[in-house]
C-alpha positions as CSV (number, residue, x, y, z in Angstrom):
1,X,-50.0,32.7,91.1
2,X,-51.0,28.9,90.6
3,X,-49.9,27.2,87.5
4,X,-51.9,26.6,84.1
5,X,-52.2,22.5,85.1
6,X,-53.1,22.8,88.7
7,X,-56.0,25.3,87.5
8,X,-57.8,23.1,84.9
9,X,-57.1,20.0,87.5
10,X,-59.0,22.3,90.3
11,X,-61.9,23.1,87.7
12,X,-62.0,19.6,86.9
13,X,-62.1,18.1,90.8
14,X,-65.2,20.4,91.8
15,X,-66.9,19.4,88.8
16,X,-66.5,15.6,89.3
17,X,-67.4,16.1,93.2
18,X,-70.5,18.7,92.1
19,X,-72.0,16.9,89.5
20,X,-73.6,13.0,88.8
21,X,-73.9,11.5,85.5
22,X,-77.2,12.5,83.7
23,X,-79.3,10.4,81.8
24,X,-77.4,9.7,78.6
25,X,-74.5,10.8,79.2
26,X,-71.8,8.6,80.5
27,X,-69.6,9.7,83.1
28,X,-66.7,9.9,80.7
29,X,-68.5,11.8,78.4
30,X,-69.2,14.3,81.0
31,X,-65.7,14.7,81.9
32,X,-64.7,15.0,78.4
33,X,-67.7,18.0,77.6
34,X,-66.5,19.9,81.5
35,X,-62.9,19.8,80.3
36,X,-63.9,21.2,76.9
37,X,-66.0,23.8,78.7
38,X,-63.3,24.9,80.8
39,X,-60.9,25.6,78.3
40,X,-63.3,27.9,76.3
41,X,-64.0,29.9,78.9
42,X,-60.2,31.0,79.6
43,X,-58.6,34.3,78.6
44,X,-56.6,34.7,75.0
45,X,-53.4,35.4,75.8
46,X,-52.6,38.8,74.0
47,X,-49.7,37.8,71.7
48,X,-46.8,40.0,72.0
49,X,-45.7,42.3,68.9
50,X,-42.4,41.2,67.2
51,X,-40.3,44.3,67.5
52,X,-40.8,47.2,64.2
53,X,-37.2,46.6,62.4
54,X,-35.3,50.1,61.9
55,X,-35.2,52.1,58.3
56,X,-31.8,51.6,57.1
57,X,-29.3,54.5,57.5
58,X,-29.1,56.3,53.9
59,X,-26.3,59.2,54.3
60,X,-26.9,61.6,50.9
61,X,-23.5,63.8,50.3
62,X,-24.1,66.6,47.9
63,X,-21.0,67.0,45.5
64,X,-20.5,70.3,43.1
65,X,-19.0,68.1,40.6
66,X,-19.2,64.7,39.4
67,X,-16.3,62.0,38.4
68,X,-15.3,61.4,35.3
69,X,-14.3,57.8,36.1
70,X,-13.9,56.0,39.3
71,X,-11.0,54.0,37.8
72,X,-7.9,54.4,40.1
73,X,-5.7,55.6,37.5
74,X,-7.7,57.5,35.4
75,X,-9.2,60.6,37.7
76,X,-7.5,62.0,40.6
77,X,-10.6,65.1,41.0
78,X,-11.7,65.8,44.5
79,X,-14.8,64.3,43.1
80,X,-13.3,61.1,42.4
81,X,-11.3,60.9,45.3
82,X,-14.3,61.5,47.8
83,X,-16.4,58.5,46.4
84,X,-13.4,56.5,46.8
85,X,-12.4,57.3,49.9
86,X,-15.9,54.8,50.7
87,X,-14.8,52.1,48.2
88,X,-11.0,51.9,49.3
89,X,-10.2,52.8,53.0
90,X,-6.7,54.7,52.7
91,X,-4.3,52.9,52.1
92,X,-2.9,55.8,53.9
93,X,-4.5,59.0,55.2
94,X,-2.6,62.3,55.2
95,X,-3.4,64.4,59.0
96,X,-1.3,67.6,58.9
97,X,1.1,67.1,56.1
98,X,2.0,63.5,58.0
99,X,1.1,60.3,56.1
100,X,-1.1,57.7,58.7
101,X,-1.2,54.1,57.9
102,X,-4.3,52.5,57.5
103,X,-4.1,49.3,55.7
104,X,-0.6,49.2,56.7
105,X,0.8,48.3,59.6
106,X,3.2,50.8,60.2
107,X,4.7,53.7,58.0
108,X,7.8,52.5,56.8
109,X,11.2,54.5,58.2
110,X,14.8,53.9,59.0
111,X,13.9,53.7,63.1
112,X,11.5,50.5,62.7
113,X,13.7,48.8,60.3
114,X,11.5,48.8,57.5
115,X,14.0,51.2,55.3
116,X,17.6,50.2,54.8
117,X,20.2,51.1,52.3
118,X,21.6,48.4,50.9
119,X,24.8,48.2,48.9
120,X,25.0,47.5,45.2
121,X,27.3,47.3,42.2
122,X,26.4,49.6,39.4
123,X,28.3,49.6,35.9
124,X,28.8,51.9,33.3
125,X,25.9,52.2,31.5
126,X,23.6,51.6,34.2
127,X,20.6,54.3,35.2
128,X,21.4,55.9,38.5
129,X,20.4,59.0,40.3
130,X,23.4,60.9,40.4
131,X,24.5,63.5,43.6
132,X,22.7,65.9,42.3
133,X,19.5,64.1,42.5
134,X,19.3,63.6,38.8
135,X,18.2,60.3,36.8
136,X,20.6,59.3,34.5
137,X,23.5,56.9,33.0
138,X,26.4,56.3,34.6
139,X,29.7,57.5,32.6
140,X,32.5,59.1,33.0
141,X,32.5,62.3,34.8
142,X,29.3,61.7,36.8
143,X,29.3,62.5,40.1
144,X,27.7,59.6,42.2
145,X,26.9,58.6,46.4
146,X,29.2,55.8,47.2
147,X,27.5,53.3,49.3
148,X,27.5,55.1,53.1
149,X,27.3,58.7,51.7
150,X,24.3,60.1,52.5
151,X,24.9,63.9,51.0
152,X,26.8,65.9,48.2
153,X,29.7,66.1,50.2
154,X,31.0,62.4,50.2
155,X,30.2,62.0,46.5
156,X,32.9,60.9,43.9
157,X,33.0,61.0,40.4
158,X,32.8,58.2,38.5
159,X,36.2,56.0,36.0
160,X,35.5,53.9,33.6
161,X,37.1,50.5,34.6
162,X,35.8,49.9,37.9
163,X,32.2,49.5,39.1
164,X,30.8,51.6,41.5
165,X,29.1,50.5,45.2
166,X,26.3,52.3,45.3
167,X,23.4,52.1,47.8
168,X,20.0,51.4,46.9
169,X,17.0,52.3,49.3
170,X,14.8,49.4,49.9
171,X,11.2,50.0,51.8
172,X,8.8,46.9,53.1
173,X,5.5,48.1,53.2
174,X,3.6,45.2,55.9
175,X,-0.5,45.0,55.2
176,X,-2.5,44.6,58.3
177,X,-4.1,40.8,58.4
178,X,-7.3,39.7,57.4
179,X,-8.3,42.4,54.7
180,X,-10.8,41.1,52.4
181,X,-12.1,42.7,48.9
182,X,-15.5,43.3,48.8
183,X,-16.8,39.9,46.8
184,X,-14.8,38.0,50.2
185,X,-11.7,37.5,48.3
186,X,-8.6,37.8,50.4
187,X,-6.5,41.0,49.0
188,X,-3.2,40.8,49.1
189,X,0.3,42.5,48.4
190,X,0.2,41.0,44.9
191,X,-2.7,43.0,44.7
192,X,-0.2,46.0,45.3
193,X,1.9,44.8,42.7
194,X,-0.7,44.2,40.1
195,X,-1.3,47.9,40.8
196,X,2.3,48.7,40.6
197,X,2.0,47.0,36.7
198,X,-1.2,49.2,36.0
199,X,0.6,52.2,36.7
200,X,3.6,51.4,34.6
201,X,1.6,50.6,31.6
202,X,0.0,53.7,32.0
203,X,2.0,56.5,33.1
204,X,5.4,54.9,32.1
205,X,8.1,57.2,33.4
206,X,6.4,60.4,33.5
207,X,5.7,59.6,36.9
208,X,8.3,60.5,39.3
209,X,7.8,57.2,41.7
210,X,8.3,54.6,38.6
211,X,11.2,56.7,37.5
212,X,13.1,55.6,40.3
213,X,11.7,52.4,41.0
214,X,14.1,49.1,40.6
215,X,11.7,46.5,41.7
216,X,8.3,46.2,43.3
217,X,7.5,42.4,44.1
218,X,5.5,40.7,46.8
219,X,7.7,38.9,49.8
220,X,5.3,37.1,51.0
221,X,1.1,37.0,51.5
222,X,1.2,40.5,53.5
223,X,4.7,42.2,52.3
224,X,5.5,44.2,49.4
225,X,9.5,45.1,49.2
226,X,10.1,48.3,46.4
227,X,13.4,49.0,45.7
228,X,15.1,52.5,44.0
229,X,17.4,52.3,41.3
230,X,21.3,53.0,42.8
231,X,21.6,56.7,44.2
232,X,18.0,56.7,44.9
233,X,17.4,58.7,48.4
234,X,14.6,61.1,49.1
235,X,10.8,60.2,49.7
236,X,9.4,56.6,50.2
237,X,7.0,56.6,52.2
238,X,4.1,57.2,49.3
239,X,5.9,54.6,47.4
240,X,3.0,51.8,48.5
241,X,0.5,51.7,45.2
242,X,-2.9,51.3,46.2
243,X,-4.2,47.5,45.4
244,X,-6.0,46.9,42.6
245,X,-8.2,43.4,42.5
246,X,-5.8,41.0,40.6
247,X,-8.4,38.2,40.3
248,X,-10.9,40.6,38.5
249,X,-9.1,42.5,36.5
250,X,-6.0,40.3,35.2
251,X,-6.5,40.1,31.8
252,X,-7.8,43.0,30.9
253,X,-6.1,45.8,28.3
254,X,-5.5,49.5,29.9
255,X,-8.2,50.3,27.4
256,X,-10.7,48.1,28.6
257,X,-9.6,49.2,32.5
258,X,-10.3,52.8,31.2
259,X,-13.5,52.1,29.6
260,X,-15.4,49.0,31.3
261,X,-18.0,49.2,33.8
262,X,-16.3,47.0,36.9
263,X,-13.2,49.5,36.6
264,X,-14.3,52.5,36.2
265,X,-18.3,52.7,37.1
266,X,-18.4,49.9,40.2
267,X,-14.9,49.6,41.2
268,X,-14.4,46.3,43.7
269,X,-13.0,47.9,46.7
270,X,-11.9,46.6,50.7
271,X,-13.5,49.8,52.4
272,X,-16.5,50.6,54.6
273,X,-19.0,50.7,51.2
274,X,-19.0,49.3,48.3
275,X,-21.1,50.7,44.9
276,X,-24.5,49.7,43.8
277,X,-25.2,51.9,40.7
278,X,-24.2,55.3,38.8
279,X,-27.0,57.1,37.6
280,X,-25.2,59.6,35.0
281,X,-25.7,63.6,35.6
282,X,-27.9,62.6,39.1
283,X,-26.0,60.4,41.9
284,X,-23.7,57.3,42.8
285,X,-25.2,54.7,45.1
286,X,-23.1,52.4,47.6
287,X,-24.4,50.0,50.4
288,X,-22.7,48.8,53.0
289,X,-19.4,46.2,52.7
290,X,-20.3,43.5,54.7
291,X,-16.8,42.5,54.5
292,X,-14.9,45.4,55.5
293,X,-12.7,44.7,57.9
294,X,-13.4,47.5,60.8
295,X,-17.3,46.0,60.7
296,X,-16.3,44.2,64.7
297,X,-15.7,48.2,65.2
298,X,-19.4,49.1,64.1
299,X,-18.1,51.0,61.3
300,X,-19.4,52.0,58.7
301,X,-22.1,54.0,60.4
302,X,-24.3,54.1,57.9
303,X,-25.9,51.3,55.7
304,X,-25.9,53.4,52.6
305,X,-24.5,56.4,50.9
306,X,-25.8,58.4,48.4
307,X,-23.3,61.0,46.7
308,X,-25.9,63.3,44.8
309,X,-24.3,65.8,42.0
310,X,-25.7,69.2,42.7
311,X,-23.7,71.7,40.7
312,X,-25.5,74.6,42.0
313,X,-23.8,76.1,45.5
314,X,-27.1,78.0,46.3
315,X,-29.1,74.8,45.2
316,X,-26.9,72.6,47.8
317,X,-27.9,74.7,50.1
318,X,-31.6,74.8,49.9
319,X,-31.2,70.5,49.9
320,X,-29.7,70.6,53.3
321,X,-32.3,72.8,54.4
322,X,-35.1,70.8,53.6
323,X,-33.7,67.3,54.3
324,X,-32.5,66.1,50.6
325,X,-28.8,66.3,51.8
326,X,-27.3,65.4,55.2
327,X,-23.5,66.5,53.8
328,X,-22.4,69.1,51.7
329,X,-18.4,68.9,50.7
330,X,-16.1,72.0,50.1
331,X,-16.6,72.0,46.1
332,X,-20.0,72.0,46.0
333,X,-19.8,75.4,48.4
334,X,-18.8,78.7,48.2
335,X,-17.7,81.5,50.9
336,X,-20.3,83.9,49.9
337,X,-23.0,81.7,51.2
338,X,-21.9,81.7,54.4
339,X,-24.1,84.3,56.0
340,X,-27.0,82.2,55.1
341,X,-25.5,78.9,56.3
342,X,-24.6,80.5,59.7
343,X,-27.6,82.1,60.5
344,X,-29.1,78.3,59.9
345,X,-26.7,77.0,62.0
346,X,-28.2,79.8,64.9
347,X,-31.2,78.5,64.7
348,X,-29.9,74.9,65.2
349,X,-30.8,73.5,61.7
350,X,-27.3,72.7,60.5
351,X,-23.7,72.5,61.1
352,X,-21.1,75.0,59.6
353,X,-17.4,73.9,59.7
354,X,-14.6,75.9,58.1
355,X,-11.1,74.5,57.8
356,X,-7.7,75.7,56.7
357,X,-7.5,73.9,53.7
358,X,-3.9,72.9,52.2
359,X,-3.9,74.8,48.9
360,X,-2.8,78.1,49.0
361,X,-3.7,81.4,47.6
362,X,-0.6,82.8,45.3
363,X,0.1,85.8,43.0
364,X,2.4,84.2,40.0
365,X,4.9,86.7,39.1
366,X,6.0,86.9,35.8
367,X,10.0,87.7,36.2
368,X,10.9,86.2,33.1
369,X,8.6,86.3,30.4
370,X,8.5,85.3,27.0
371,X,6.7,88.3,26.1
372,X,9.5,89.9,25.1
373,X,7.7,92.9,24.3
374,X,6.8,94.0,28.0
375,X,8.9,95.7,30.7
376,X,10.7,93.3,33.0
377,X,9.1,94.9,36.2
378,X,9.6,92.3,38.0
379,X,13.2,90.9,37.9
380,X,15.1,92.3,40.8
381,X,13.7,90.8,44.2
382,X,13.3,94.4,46.0
383,X,10.5,95.0,43.6
384,X,8.9,91.6,44.6
385,X,9.7,92.4,48.2
386,X,8.1,96.1,47.8
387,X,4.9,94.6,46.0
388,X,4.7,92.2,49.2
389,X,4.8,95.0,51.4
390,X,2.0,97.0,49.4
391,X,-0.9,94.3,49.4
392,X,-3.2,94.1,52.1
393,X,-3.7,90.5,52.7
394,X,-4.9,90.4,56.3
395,X,-7.5,92.4,54.6
396,X,-8.1,89.8,52.2
397,X,-8.6,87.3,55.3
398,X,-10.8,89.0,57.3
399,X,-13.2,90.2,54.3
400,X,-13.0,87.2,51.9
401,X,-12.6,84.5,54.2
402,X,-14.2,85.7,57.4
403,X,-11.4,85.8,59.1
404,X,-11.1,82.2,59.6
405,X,-7.6,81.4,57.7
406,X,-4.4,83.1,58.1
407,X,-2.0,85.0,55.6
408,X,0.4,82.8,53.7
409,X,4.0,83.3,54.5
410,X,5.3,80.8,52.0
411,X,4.1,77.4,50.7
412,X,3.9,75.6,53.4
413,X,1.1,75.5,55.9
414,X,2.4,76.8,59.5
415,X,1.0,73.9,61.1
416,X,3.4,71.7,58.9
417,X,6.1,70.0,60.9
418,X,8.7,71.0,58.3
419,X,7.3,74.6,58.5
420,X,10.2,77.3,59.5
421,X,8.9,80.3,61.0
422,X,12.3,81.9,60.8
423,X,11.3,83.4,57.2
424,X,11.4,86.9,56.0
425,X,7.7,88.4,56.7
426,X,6.1,91.0,55.1
427,X,3.4,93.2,57.0
428,X,1.2,95.3,55.3
429,X,3.5,98.9,54.9
430,X,3.0,100.9,52.2
431,X,5.1,103.4,53.4
432,X,8.1,101.2,53.4
433,X,7.4,99.6,50.3
434,X,7.4,103.2,48.8
435,X,11.1,104.2,50.1
436,X,12.1,100.6,49.0
437,X,10.7,101.3,45.5
438,X,12.5,104.9,45.4
439,X,15.8,103.0,46.4
440,X,15.7,101.0,43.1
441,X,14.5,104.0,41.0
442,X,10.7,104.1,41.0
443,X,9.9,107.7,41.4
444,X,6.7,110.2,42.0
445,X,7.7,112.9,39.8
446,X,4.3,114.6,39.8
447,X,3.7,113.8,43.3
448,X,0.0,112.8,41.9
449,X,-1.4,110.0,43.7
450,X,-3.4,108.9,41.2
451,X,-0.8,108.5,38.5
452,X,1.9,105.1,38.9
453,X,5.5,105.9,39.7
454,X,7.6,105.9,36.9
455,X,10.9,104.5,36.2
456,X,14.3,105.8,36.3
457,X,17.2,103.7,35.7
458,X,15.2,100.7,37.0
459,X,17.0,97.1,36.0
460,X,15.2,95.6,33.3
461,X,13.0,98.8,32.9
462,X,13.5,101.1,30.0
463,X,13.5,104.7,31.6
464,X,9.8,107.0,32.0
465,X,8.0,103.9,32.2
466,X,5.0,103.7,34.3
467,X,4.5,101.1,36.7
468,X,1.7,99.5,35.6
469,X,0.9,96.1,34.1
470,X,-1.5,93.5,33.6
471,X,-3.1,91.5,36.8
472,X,-4.8,88.3,35.2
473,X,-7.5,86.2,37.3
474,X,-9.5,83.3,37.0
475,X,-13.5,83.8,36.2
476,X,-15.2,83.3,39.9
477,X,-16.5,85.5,42.7
478,X,-14.1,85.1,45.6
479,X,-10.5,86.2,43.1
480,X,-12.3,89.2,41.8
481,X,-12.8,90.3,45.3
482,X,-9.3,89.5,45.9
483,X,-8.3,91.4,43.0
484,X,-10.0,94.4,43.9
485,X,-8.1,94.3,47.4
486,X,-4.9,94.0,45.6
487,X,-5.7,96.5,43.1
488,X,-6.8,99.4,45.7
489,X,-3.7,98.2,48.0
490,X,-0.9,98.5,45.2
491,X,-2.8,102.3,44.8
492,X,-1.4,103.3,48.0
493,X,2.2,102.6,46.3
494,X,1.3,104.7,43.1
495,X,1.5,101.0,41.1
496,X,-1.7,100.5,38.7
497,X,-2.8,96.6,37.9
498,X,-5.0,96.5,35.3
499,X,-7.4,93.7,36.1
500,X,-8.3,91.1,33.6
501,X,-10.3,88.3,33.9
502,X,-10.6,85.2,32.0
503,X,-12.5,81.6,32.0
504,X,-10.8,79.1,34.0
505,X,-10.3,77.0,30.4
506,X,-8.3,79.8,29.2
507,X,-6.6,80.9,32.3
508,X,-5.7,77.4,32.7
509,X,-4.9,76.5,29.1
510,X,-1.5,75.1,28.4
511,X,1.5,77.1,26.3
512,X,2.2,78.5,24.5
513,X,-1.7,79.8,23.8
514,X,-2.9,80.1,27.5
515,X,-1.0,83.4,29.0
516,X,-0.4,81.6,32.4
517,X,1.4,78.6,31.2
518,X,2.7,80.7,28.0
519,X,4.7,82.5,30.5
520,X,3.7,85.9,28.9
521,X,1.5,87.5,32.1
522,X,2.4,90.1,34.1
523,X,0.9,89.1,37.5
524,X,-1.7,86.0,37.8
525,X,-3.3,84.8,40.7
526,X,-4.3,81.5,41.5
527,X,-4.1,78.8,44.1
528,X,-1.6,75.8,44.3
529,X,-2.8,72.7,45.9
530,X,-2.1,70.7,48.7
531,X,1.0,68.4,48.1
532,X,1.9,65.2,50.0
533,X,5.7,67.5,49.9
534,X,6.8,70.5,50.2
535,X,6.2,71.9,47.0
536,X,9.7,74.0,46.6
537,X,10.0,71.9,43.3
538,X,7.6,74.3,41.8
539,X,10.2,76.6,41.4
540,X,13.3,74.6,40.4
541,X,14.8,76.2,37.2
542,X,13.9,72.8,35.4
543,X,10.2,73.0,36.0
544,X,10.3,76.6,33.9
545,X,8.3,76.1,31.2
546,X,8.7,76.5,27.4
547,X,9.6,75.2,23.8
548,X,11.5,71.8,24.2
549,X,14.3,70.8,24.1
550,X,15.3,74.1,25.4
551,X,13.0,73.5,28.4
552,X,13.6,69.8,29.5
553,X,9.3,69.9,31.0
554,X,8.2,71.6,27.4
555,X,5.2,73.3,28.3
556,X,4.5,70.8,31.4
557,X,6.6,73.0,33.9
558,X,5.2,74.4,37.1
559,X,7.6,77.1,37.6
560,X,5.7,80.2,35.9
561,X,7.9,82.6,36.9
562,X,10.6,81.7,34.7
563,X,12.2,82.1,38.6
564,X,16.1,80.4,38.4
565,X,18.5,80.7,41.2
566,X,20.9,78.0,41.9
567,X,21.1,78.5,45.3
568,X,17.8,77.6,45.4
569,X,17.8,74.7,43.4
570,X,20.6,73.1,45.4
571,X,18.4,73.3,48.7
572,X,15.6,72.4,47.0
573,X,17.3,69.2,44.9
574,X,19.2,68.2,48.4
575,X,15.5,68.3,50.3
576,X,14.2,65.9,47.3
577,X,16.8,63.4,47.5
578,X,17.9,63.2,51.1
579,X,16.5,60.8,53.4
580,X,13.5,62.3,55.1
581,X,14.5,60.7,58.7
582,X,17.9,63.0,58.7
583,X,18.7,66.2,60.1
584,X,19.5,67.5,56.7
585,X,16.3,66.5,55.1
586,X,14.9,68.9,57.7
587,X,17.6,71.6,57.3
588,X,17.5,71.6,53.4
589,X,13.5,72.3,53.4
590,X,14.1,74.8,55.9
591,X,17.1,76.5,53.8
592,X,14.6,76.6,50.4
593,X,11.7,78.3,52.5
594,X,14.3,81.1,53.4
595,X,15.2,81.6,50.1
596,X,11.6,81.3,49.1
597,X,10.6,83.9,51.1
598,X,13.4,86.3,50.5
599,X,13.5,86.0,46.6
600,X,9.9,85.6,46.4
601,X,9.3,84.5,42.9
602,X,5.5,84.1,43.6
603,X,4.1,86.4,46.5
604,X,1.9,84.0,49.2
605,X,-1.6,85.9,49.5
606,X,-3.5,83.0,51.9
607,X,-4.4,79.5,52.9
608,X,-7.4,78.7,51.6
609,X,-10.5,77.9,53.8
610,X,-12.5,74.9,52.9
611,X,-16.6,75.7,53.8
612,X,-18.8,72.3,54.9
613,X,-22.3,72.1,56.3
614,X,-24.0,69.0,57.6
615,X,-27.3,68.0,59.1
616,X,-27.2,69.1,62.7
617,X,-27.1,65.9,64.3
618,X,-24.5,64.3,62.1
619,X,-21.1,63.4,63.6
620,X,-18.0,61.5,63.1
621,X,-18.0,58.6,65.6
622,X,-15.5,57.8,67.7
623,X,-12.7,59.9,66.1
624,X,-11.0,63.4,65.8
625,X,-13.4,66.4,65.2
626,X,-11.1,67.4,62.3
627,X,-12.1,64.1,60.7
628,X,-15.7,65.4,59.8
629,X,-13.8,68.2,57.6
630,X,-13.9,65.8,54.7
631,X,-14.2,62.3,53.4
632,X,-11.2,60.6,54.6
633,X,-13.2,59.0,58.0
634,X,-16.7,58.3,56.0
635,X,-16.7,55.1,57.4
636,X,-17.4,57.2,60.8
637,X,-20.2,59.4,59.8
638,X,-23.4,58.7,61.2
639,X,-26.5,60.7,62.8
640,X,-29.3,60.6,65.0
641,X,-29.3,57.7,67.3
642,X,-25.5,56.8,66.2
643,X,-24.2,59.4,67.5
644,X,-26.3,59.7,71.3
645,X,-24.5,56.8,72.2
């Protein structure tokens, strides 16, 4: 095709040769008019339309509860943690019981050299951790581990006059480079040290981590060093303090941090999103953090995130089905809605996911009750073992959890790296249970299955006492259904459990008023939430709640059964105060699990099931399938085109 200039030239030449100048018009004027006419005759170019910008991607997450605060040390509820996952990425994630680094280069260990035992001299009167793992003062007669000793077998007894050479545990945490706060200020090791100082002011020595800490300092811009008090040998990977923006909060009092807008409602973070607004009772809106350290990976997936508060589970499902919610987190749902959600999934409208939670449902047993008027039904382990065999726990899993979980055999999930498979198991076997009960004095004198067994020579129980007791549960539909199964199962062993229901606030009331934490109950059902470390500590003797000073923890202890076993205490304390990288650590945890399964201070029922639902095209980009189960990987959440690329 000829160029525009060639086309115009051809018109001009043709005009000049075909037309002579007319009267009154010069040749130059004629040429000008001819060019103007030619240009006027050219077609007008069609303008190229500008591309229409795509609308911002908004992800709406419906939550069952509203946080009270977004200040790091003020609210540890699941609702607050969910929002803060979007504000703070990490600093670590916990997957299948293992700590994974997020803003740390690696998780410190003896093997990689970021953990070491360093000799230090301890003088009489110094605070140390003794050989049994107790926080104490170094005095005559105190058993301690000298430098190089990593077990109680090599412990020595301190005598005044000579200093004790012990080991302090040194752990270095290294930040990945180039992390920025969302306002563009570099995040440094000093921000973590500042957070440590805030935690000290907030918690004092009530925190185990703080009690074991001798110093927490910034070695350089990216390295923090945690040093224990002498003698500490235990967990350390979780001793990194999540950074707080020193440049923003320095100089504020704790009271101001607990009430200020910038710390409680619009906290500064380094994660994928930053908080724009919080409308109380309705929603929290966040937008993309342009300084997020993973922006180069195309993250986060959405431009905006809205956390919408919907405290009615059925209303939350309605909102999902009409497109007002993109994701329903587990606290906004209950399993009674699963059939409706699964039907919608069959129609291709939504996705439904189930996950076995790290929270375990269990029956707490009043072994050593503070209610002196009740018989000690559960004093012997054989009775507790028989009750375990009398309860159809698989039926609970099948009916309550739609077969989506497993029966619990202890306090560690079967997938946990420290779970021991070589522990006692209790299958549903009423006949075997009845034989065991008969062997310790429970008799069926009237041969009437509608009446309970009667005691005859049972330890802790007066003769002729019927095997009948109260079974306390909180006021929710799942546990009411579970209690019916427990009650029906126990009747097959001629045991009668009288179900009593309490509102949650009454059920969880502290002692001495509350029955559960006041240790005046027979049996009570609830769940212990997931723990970063194996929770054998819940059954230590020092965790028994009761009036201070007879009980060291006062009414704040977790050993509601009043269970006391020196062998279990020793195994659990050894596990808690042994370096995690050692064989002794794993062996001690296995032993504690075996004793628990034999003694049954509580009866594990099942691992709780978490239910989430989401729009049909939502995905976790570039991440594992498990990441979509909770908000840990919220930066990868996307939908539509972002999930089809």
